[in-house]
N, C-alpha and C positions, 0 to 999 in steps of 0.2 A: 441528381448525381448520386451514385451509389456510395455507401460508406466503405472506407478502406477495411473495415472489420468484416464485412459480409463474406469474403472468401474463406475466412477462418472460423466463422460463427459455428458451423456444425461440428467440426472436429474439436474445437475448444469446448463446446457444450457437452459433447460426449465425454471429454476428459474430466470435466467438472462432475458429471453424474457418477463416473467411475470412482473418482477420488472421494466424494462424499459418502458413497456406499461402502467404502473400504474402512472398516472400523479399527483395524490393526495393521501395522504397528501404531501405537498411540503414545504420545508424550504428554502426560497430564499436567506437569508443572504444579501439581497439587501439593500444598504444604499441610501435612496432617497436624491437627491440633491435639489429638489424643489417640489411643489405640483403636477407638471405635470409628475414627475418621480416616480410615485407610482404604476404603473401597473406591477405586478410581475407574470403575467400569464406565466407558465413555458416555453412553447414552444416559446413564443414571446421573453422573456428575454434571453433564452438560447436555441437556435434552435438545437444545437448539444447535449447539456448535461442537459436534463430534465428527469423526471422520477426518480425512485430509491430514493425518498425522498429529495435528495439534490444534488448539483452540483458534489461534489467530488465522491459520490457513483456512480452517473451516469457515470462519467469518468472511474473509475476503474472497474466497471462492464463491460464497453465496452472493456477495456483492457483485462479482463478475456474472453470476447467473442472472441477476436482475438486469444488469446492463445489456447482456447479450439478448435478452428477451425483446429488446427494442432494436436489434441489429440484424434481423433477417434469419434467425434460426428456423430451420425446417419445423413443420408442425409437430412431427413426432417427438423431436428432441425438445421443442418448446414445452410440450406437455410433460416431458420427463423433468425438466428444470422446475416448472411450476409445481409439480407434484412434490418434489423435495422441499421446496420453499414452503408450501402449504403445510407439510408435515412438521417442519421445524419451527417456522415463525408463527407460532401460536401463543397467545397471551400467557397461558399457563406455563409454557416452556421458557419464554423469554423473561418471565418474572423470576424464575429460578436463576437464570443467568444474571439478571440485574442484582438480585440479592447476594449472589456469590461475589460479584465485583464490588458491591457496597461493603461487604464484610471483609474482603481481602483487598485493601486499597492499593497494594502494589502489584496485584495480579495483572499480567499482560500490559503493564505500564511501560512506555506509552504506546507501543506499536499496536497491540491488540485493541487498545482504546480507540486509536485513530481509525482502524478499519471498521470497528463496530459503528462509529458515527458515520462513516462513509456508506455502510450498508443502510443505515437509517435514512440518510439523505437520498440514496438511490431509490429506495422504496417510495419516499415521499414525492419524488418527481416522475416516477415511472408511470406510463400510461397503460400498463398491463392491468387487466381486470382484477387480478389478485393483489395488486400493489397497495390499495388502501388498507386491506387487512394486514398485510405485512408491515406497513408503515405504523399502523396503530400498535401492533405487537412490539415493534422495535423502540417505540418512543420511551418507555420507562428505562431501558438500558442506556440509551443515548443520554438521557438526563442524568443518570447516575455517573456516567463517564464524565460529562461536563462538570458536574459538581465535584467529583474527585479531582479533576484537573485544576479547578480553581483553588482547591486546598493545597495541591502539590506544588504548583509553580512557585509560590513565594518561598518554599523550602529548598528549592534547587539553586544552590549557590553558583554553580557553573553548568553550562550545557555539556551534554555528552556528545563527543565528536567521533564516535566509532563508525564503522561501516556495516554495522549489523542492527539488530532490533532496537537497541536502546538509544540509537541516534536521536537526539532531541529535535533537530531541525526537520527531519523527514516527517516525523509524526505530527509536529505542530503545523506543518503545511496542510496535511490532510484534515487535522482537527479544525483549522481555521476555515478551510473550504466548507466543511460540514456545518460549523457554527453559523457561517453566513447564510447557508441555505436553510437552516432550521431555525433561524431567528434568535440565536443566542448572542446578542450584542455584548453582553458582559464577558463572555468567553473570548469574543473577537478582540475586545479592548485589552484583555489580559495577555493574550498571545502577542499582539503587536507590541505592547509595552515591554514584555520580557525579551522578545526577539531583538528589539532595538538595543536593549540593555546589554545583551550578550554579544550580539554580532555587529552592531552598527559601526564600530570603529575598526573592524577587521580589515586587513589588507595583506597582499602578497602571500596568499596561501601556498604552502609547499607541495605542489601537485606531484612532484617526483617521488614522494613517499607513498603514493597510492598505486595499486591497491595492496591491502593486506591479504593474507592467504585465504581467508574465508569471508571476505566482504561480499555483500550483495547490494551495498549502497556506496556511492561516492560521497564522503563527508563534505567535500568541496561543493559538488553540484547540489547536494541537499540543502546546504546553507544558502547558496545562491537562489535556489528555487523558493525557499521560504522568504527571503528578503524581497524577491520579486512580488510577492503577495502583500507585504506589509509596507512597502515604500511607494511613493508616487513615482511615475515612470521616469521623470527627469532625474530625480535623486537616485533611483535605482541604477540607471545607466552609469552614472558617475561612480557609485559604490562598486558596481561590477568591474569597472575598469581598474579600480584599485585592488580589488580582492583577487580577481583572476585576469591579470593584464594580458596573458597570452592565450586566453580561451579561444579555441577555434583555429589557432595557428597550426601550421603543418607539423610542427614538432610537439604539439600538445599531447601529453600522455593520457589525458582524459578522453581522447578520441579513440584510443586503442581498444581492440577486442580482447578481453581477458582470456587467458589460457587455462583450460581445465584438464587435469591429468587423470583424474579418477571420476568417472561419470556415475559411480554408484555410492560415493561417499557424500553424506548429507552436508558436511561442511564444504567440501570441495565444490559441489554444484551450486553453492551460493554464488560462485563467480558467473554462472549462467544468468542468475538474477542481476548481477552487477552489469552485465552487458545490456540487459533490458532496461534497468533503471538509468543507465547512462543514456540510452536512446531516448527514453522518456524525458529526462531533464535537459538534455541537449536541445531537444525540440522546444521545450518551454523557454529556453534562454536564447534561441537563435535570433529572435527579433531584436535583440540588443547588440548584435554583432554587425560588423561591416559585411558587405556582400560576400567577399571571398571566404571570410571566416564562417559565415552562416552556411555557405555551400559545403564547406568541409564538415561542419557540424551535422548537417543533414545526411551527407554521405556516410559519416561515421555511424549515425543512428541506423541507417539502412543496413550497413555491414554488421553491426552488433545484433540487430534483429535476425538477419539471415543466418548468422552463425549459431543461433540458438533454436531456430524454428523447429527442427526435428525433435529436440529434447522436450519441447513443451507438451507434445502429445505422444511421443514414442519413446521417451527416455525412461530411466529408472523412476520408481515411485518417489525417490528423493527429489526428483525434478517435477514430475507430473502433478504432485499434490499441491503445487503453488504457483508455478511459472505463468499460467494463463493470465493471472491478474496483472502481472508486470508487463506482459506482452500487450495486453489490452490497453493499459495506460499509455504505453509507448505509441500505440496507434491513435488513441484519442488525443494525445499531445500534438500529433501531426495536424489534427483538425483545429485545435484550439490554441496552440502555442503562439 
């Protein structure tokens, strides 16, 4: 049986190559410590993770590259992807990244952290001939991220419930998946404990207040996606019924496709990402819905994907530098949800 990703593999791979090779515009998010610390030349500051506008997008588009190498990419484009990964995921380069994140413990916290560990896990499980080299190179960075995470979680009095990068539940879902794959049981235990502390008693989420104008995540669906990972199935089903009692109903606003009015504005096009993350998370959660609600959730996932399809590969750079990853996860969720 062919993968649902196969029809998209080549155009998405070409989009990744183009985005990684585009070094500017560049958002460094670098906090200078003194007048001599102001050089933010992308490849100097981040020899592994430059291009794609910003650090976290470069990380997760390389994650997507690794995944697509196992999904039927044509030989020419597969070689292009592997060439970029070989050039960037070298021990000397990733050590620079690891030291940067170690020295600046709030940098890319938690969103970039999560995608860095997802890249490490993807390299570790990939059957591509280059993957063992990439996995070895990524290991120090993932360990720094996990260690930073263990120090940070006890200091976080409340979870962040926004629809953008600092959303706590979204990143913890990815970090938990990575920690399980990479054998960090201490990290798994910490995430489960904090998730239950923050979210275990939640109920009646006000879905009518979503989305905000620059969301690319649904705070409601991100939280439910995390709790699916940390609770046993029976307990999660009951929790979901309390938290999102109308999930999948015909009038559920979480099924709607977001409206984007400016396709060139970096904040506005976050809403394209929201369409894709809704599709991703609805598919993860559909198995806990009754049959009519599950059908509506799947139909909404398809509609949201279709609405964004052209933007992923043919939109403005504000879209093409990152949307592949979210579309990829939405399709993978159809297989695994």
